[in-house]
N, C-alpha and C positions, 0 to 999 in steps of 0.2 A: 266300723273299721276294726279290723283285727291287727293286733300288734305283731310285728315280725319276730319270730323266734330266732335268736342268735345261736349259732352252733359253736361250741367250744372245742370241737374236734381238732381243728388245726392247732390250737394252743396246746391241747393235751398231747397231740402227736409231737409237737416241737419239744415239749418238756421231756417226753420219753426219749427222744433222740439225743437230747443234751445229756440226760442221765446215762444213757448207753455210752456216749463218747467219753464222759468223765470216768466211768468204770473201766472202759478200755484203756484210757490214758494211765490210770493208776496201775492196771495190770502190766502194761508195757514198762512203766517206770520201775515196778518191783522186779521185773525180769532183768532190766539193765543193772539195777543195784546188785542183784544176785551174781550176775556175770562179772561185775567189777570186783566183788569180794573174792570170787573164785580166781580171777586173774591175779589179784594181790597175793592170795595164798600160794599160787603157782610160782610167782616171782620170789616170794620168801623161801619156798622150798628149793628153788634153783640156787639162790644165794647161799643157803645152808650147804647144799651139795658142792658148790664151788669152793666154799670155805673148807669143807672137809677134804676135798681133793687137794687144795693148797697145803693144808696141814700135813697130809700124807706125803706130799712131795717134799716138803721141808724136812720131815722126819727121815725120809729116804736120803736126802742130801746130807743131813747131819750124820747118819750112819755111814755113808760113803766117806765123808770127811774124817770121821773118827777111825775108820778102818784103813785109811790111806797111810802108807809108810812115808813119812817126810824126812827120814834120816838119810842123808846123802853120804855118810861116812867120810866127810871131809874135815880135816884138821885145819882150822882157821889160822893157827900159828904157823903151819907149814907153808902156807901160801905166800907169806912175805918174802 
């Protein structure tokens, strides 16, 4: 009687598929991390731009306030 030869083809094929899935998962994970970092950088840049715009607006308001003539030429003693 001859002994049956067992084929390991199915096992090797399964291992290759698992390795491919793991590599694909790592690749997708890295892409997600890169996208998150880019989004965080974009949000930071927007915050800086908003702060700069607010500072410019405050400076313009201060200049307007400083240039406004608030002297009403009214004598407070004469009002009595």
